[in-house]
N, C-alpha and C positions, 0 to 999 in steps of 0.2 A: 494253728495247733498250739496248745498251752504246755508249758513245762512247769509243774507244781513245785512250790518250795518245801511242801511238807513230804513226808514219807523217807525211808530208807535210800541212802546214796551209796551203792556199791560202786565197783570200778566201771562197769558197763554203763551204768546210769549217769555216772559223773562224766563220763567220756562223751555220751550221748547229749547231755545237756550242755557240755562246754564247746562242742564243735560250732553251733551257731556264732557265739561270742568270738570263739577263736578266729572263724571265717571273717566276722564282721572286722576285727582289729586288723587282721592280717591283709585285708583287701585295702582298708585305709592306709597302712603302711605301704603297701604296693603302689598305690597311687600316688603316695609322696615320693617314693622311689622314682616313679615315671617322670614326675618334675624334674628330678636330677639327671636322670638320663637325656631328656630333651635338652635342658640346659647346657649340659656338659658336651653333647655332640653337636647341636645347632648354633649354640651361641658363644660358648668358649670357656677355658679354664678361669679367666678372671671373673665372669659372670657365675660360674659355678662356686668358686671360692666365695664370692659376695653372697650369694644366696645362703650358705652355711655359716658365713660370719653373723648376718644380721636375723636369720630365724630364730636363734637361742633367745635373743631379747624379744621377739614377739610372743615366743612361747612362754616367757616368764610371766605375762599377763594372761594369755589365752589358757594357761594351765589352771587358772582360777576356776574354769568351768569344769574341769575334771575333779577338782576337790570338792567343789560344792555337790556334784552328781554322786561322787562316790561315797562320801560321806552321808549324804541324804539318803541315798538307796539303801545303805545298810540299816538306817534308822527308821526308814519307811518299813524295810522287811521286818525288823524287831517289833515295830508297832501293830503290823498285821499278824505276826506270830502271837502277839498277846491278845488278838481278838478285836482289836479297835481299828477297824478299816476306814470308817469316817474320817478319823483323825489322819490316818496315813494319806488319805487323798488330799487333805488340806496342806500338809507338809510337803508334798509331792508339787503341789501347784504353787505354793509360796516360794519355794526354792528355785523353780524355773523362772518365775517371775524376778526374783531377786538376782539371778545369772544375767539376764538381760539388761537390767537397770546398771549393774556392776560394770558391764562390758561397754554401755553407753558412757559412764563416767570416766573411763580410762582411754577412750578414743582419741579425744583432742589433744591431751598433753603428749600421748605417744607419738601422734602423728606430726606435732610441732617440734618434737626433741629428736626427731629420727637422724638427722644428719649429725648433729653431736655425739649421738649415741653411737652411730656407726664409726666415727673417729675414735671414739672411746674404746671400742672393740678391735681397734688395730687396723681399720681399713685406711688406705691412703690412695690419693691419686683418682684413677677411673674407678676403683672398687668403690669408693665412698659414694659416687653417684648411682652406681648399680645397687648398693645397699639401701639407699634413699628410696628408689623407685620401687624395689621389691617391698620393702619395709612399710611404705606409706598405703599401698594398695591392699596389703594384708590387714591394716588397721583399720581401713574403712570397713572391712568383713569381720572385724572382731566380734560383733554381737552373735553373728550367725555361727561363727567358728567356736565360741565359748559355749554356745546351746548344742552343738553338734557334739562337743566333748562331755557336756553334762548327761546328754540322753543316752550315750553309750553304756552307761552304768545303769540306767532305769530299766532297760529292755528286759533283762532277766527278772528284775523285781517285779516288773508287769506281767511276768510268766510268758513273755511272747519274744524270746531271744532270736526267733527267725525273722521277726520284723527289723531287727537291728542288721541282720546279715544282708536282708534284701535291700536296705537303705544304703548301706556301704557299696554294694555291687552298683546301684543306680548312680550314686555319687562318683564313683570310680570311673564308670563309663562316661559320665559328663566330663570330668576333669581330664581323662585322657584324650577324649575326642577334641575338646577345647584347645589342650597343649598342642594337638597336632595343627590345629587350624590357625591358632593364634601364633605360634612360633615359626612352623614350617611353611605355612600359606601365606600369612599375614606379615611375617617377620618382625614381630612385636618385641622379640627378645625376651628379657627378664620380666617386663611388664606384663606380656602375654601368660608367663606361667603364673604370675601371681594371680591375674584376673580369671584364669581357668580354676585355680584353687579356691578362690573365694566364692565364685558363682556355684561350684559344687556344694561348699559349706553352707550356702543359702538354702539349698534343697535339703541337706542333712540336719540344718539346724531348725528351719521353720516347719517343715512337713509334719515333724511329730507333735507340734503344738496343734495343728488342724486335725491330727489323728486323735490325739487323746482327748480332745475336746468335742468330738462328734458322737453322735447316737450310734455310729456304726462301730464304736470302738468296743471289742469284745475281750479287752486284757483286765487285769486286776487294778490297773490304775486309771484315774480318771482326773482331767482338769476340772476343778471345780472352784466357786468363789471362795477366797482366802485374802485375808488382811495379812500384812508383814507382822510377824512377831519376833520379839528379839531373841528369846530364848532358843527356838528351834533353829533359827538361822545361824547362832552362835555355835549351838551344839553341832549342827551339820558341818560347818566349817573347822571346828575343832576336830571332829571325827576323820573328815576327809584330808586333815592337813598333811598328813603322812603321803598321801599321793602327791599333794603339791609340793612338799618339799622334795620328794622323790623327783618330780619333774624340774622344779627350779635347780635342784641339785645337777640333774643331768644337763641342763642348758648353762647352768654356771661352769659345769665341768668343760663342755663343749667350748665355752668362751676361753677358759684357761688353756686347753688344749690347742686352740688356734693361735693363741698368743705364743705359747711354746714354740709351736711348729713354725709361725711366721719366723721367729726368731731364729730357730736351728735348721729349716729347711726352706723357707719362702712357700710360694704360692702352692708348688708342688706337694709339700707337708699338708697343707690345708685340704688340698684336693684329694690325696690319698686318705686322710682322715674322715673326709665327707663321704667317700665311697664306704668306709668301714662302717660309718654311722648308719647308712642306708641298709647295708649288708644286716648288721646286727640288730637293726630295728624291725626288719621282717622276720628274723627268727624269735625275737623277745615278744612280738605279738601272738605267739602261742601262749606264752606265760601270762601276758596281760589279759587275754580273753578268758583264760583258765580263772584267773583271780576276779575278774568282773562277774563271771558265773557263780563262782563258790562262795564270795563275800556275803551277797544276800542270804544263801543258804545258811551259812555261819549264823548271821544275825538273826534270822528266822527261828532256829533251833535254840539259839541262846534266848530269845524271848521266850520260848515255849518250854525252857528249862529241860530240854532234851540232852542231857549229859553223855548218855552212850553214843548217841548220833554224833556229836561234837568230836568224841574220841575217833569214831569210825572215820569222820571227814579228815582229821589231821593225819591218822596213819596211811588212808588210801591217797591222800594228796601227796604227801611225801615220796611216797613209792612211785607214783605216777611221773612226778616232776623229775625226779632222779633220772628214772629211764629216758623221758623225753629230753633230758639234758645231755645224756651220753650220744643219744641219736643226733640231736642237733650239731654237736660238736663235730662228730664224724662227717656229716653232711658237709659242714661248713668248711672243714679241712679239705675235702676232696674237690668242692666247688670254688675255692678260693681263685684260683685261675682265670677260669671262664668270666667269673663275677667282675673281676678288675679289668679283664680285656673288655667287656661289654661297656663299662663306663669310660676308661681311659685308653683304650686300645691304640689309639693314635700316638701314644707317646710311650716308648719302650721303656725308659727310666722310670717314668711315672707308674708305668703297670707293674714293673718289679717291685717298686717301692709299696705298692698297695697291695700286692700278693703278700709280702712279708707281714705287713701291718694287719691284714686279715688273720694269718696263720697264727700269728703269736697271741692276738686279742681274742679270739674266738674259743679258745681253750678254756676260758671262764665260764662257758655256757653249760658246762657240767653242773656248776652251782647256781648260776643265775636263776633259776626257777624256783628253788627252795629258799632263797633268801628273798626274792619278791614276795613269795607266798607268806612268809612270816610277818612282814608288814601287812598284807591283806587279810591275816588271820586275826591280828588285833583290831583291825579296822572294822570287821565282822562283829567282833566282840564288844565293839564300842568303846575301845581303849585307843582313842586317837594320839594320845601322849606316847605311848609305848611304841605304836607303829610309826611314829614321827622321829622317834629316836632311831629305829633301825634304819630307815630311809636317810636321816641326816649323818649317822655315822658311816654308813655304807659308802654314800657318795662324797659328802662335803669334808668328811675327816679322813677317811681311809684312801678313797681313790684319788681325791684331789692331792693328798700328801704325796702319794707315790707319784703322780704326775709330775711334781718337782723334785722329790728325791732320787727316784730311780734313773732319769736321765744324766743327773749328776755322777751316779756311781756306774752306769752301764753305757752311757752314750745314747744314740737315737733308738736303740732296741728298747731301751728303759721306758720310754714313753708309751710303747705298745705293750708293755708287761704290766703296768699299773693296774689295769683292771683285773687281770688275773690274780695279783697280789691281794688286792682289795677284797675280791669274793672269798678266797680262802679264809681272810680273817673275819669276814661278815658270818660266815658260816659258824664260827665259834660264838660269835654274839647271838645269831639266832637260835642256836641249840641251848644257849645259857638262858635266854628269856623264855624260850618255850617252858623249860624245865621249872623256872622260878615261879611261873603264874599257873601251873597245871592245877594246884590245889585250889586257887582262887576261883577259877572258871569251871572246875569240875571235869576237865578233860583227862586228867592224869589217872592212874589206877592206884 
């Protein structure tokens, strides 16, 4: 089944089109959470903390796949909207190839530097050993991981979002089954969790290449012969830079949170933050999935110069995302206790700390959706610079600043309030930028 990029998108069509991408990202987030559940309950708190100390470093490189996929999918959609489908196919193929090459270049140095990197991130003693095991296995799967992240953005541009959902379900089933086998049955510990994840990534990263290359391909995108060209590669990277900035900011923030929490609360603080990250990532998947859906639609209509539809997309998206934000905040507040007990119920003190962290931080989700969408909006319009500014200020200026400022003023609760304060300030920035550029792109009245 195809979901076309052209035509009018009202509330019903937006929701129906976004559901497959939301489900895709939600499933990916859930199987990441399952890794944490198995490690926390069957390997121990030190391993659980180690996983979440080293994972941000791996993601700093892995997120390059998301940058390329998001940036190129918007440009491919715009090119299709302009009526040049042959050029769109070559751009798609070129950037998939470039993603694989880039991953291969980073593999060896990241593998060799894993131990000093773990120590730099604050790991000590046994935690260093655990970080190195997990990080090196993930590094070996880096090409597959980066390709999987890149393809997430292309499914909607190919007008086949259901394929992305199916792939996520298959990868989730593989990862969860292998987690149980490697960790519970074979007792491979953190190495088992890493191996399960990377095997699943190989399916998610390499199967789409086979699909988009074959005669059976019924989508709007096809793998064709294409040579590397400097301009499209730079353009795609520039346009997707905001997503990369957002991801590296998220992971730099995680590193800073971990350093602060190790100093203030020790391993328990890192473990509580790890649960909060998993919990928030599951709910944020709804917004990420929506943005993956709407970015190529924005690009297509911008390429077709359909200004009324751009205005409609902006208005409908803000209404939907604010409503979703209120609903997610309510659900997260009510389910904080069960979520904490699921991960760390074996330690009452850690459970209480985790519940408090979730209830304070998750209030921010009222605004997370519209702030993330603002960045995606400018990516869809091909303005990677403004999109990157939103991501950079939201994470590396506002939240990072509050991570160090608020604990000094409010104690341990201050570190959980950092994200709430950042989202409020970012809302002001989002509204200001949308108003400032409304005439340039024609979505203002």
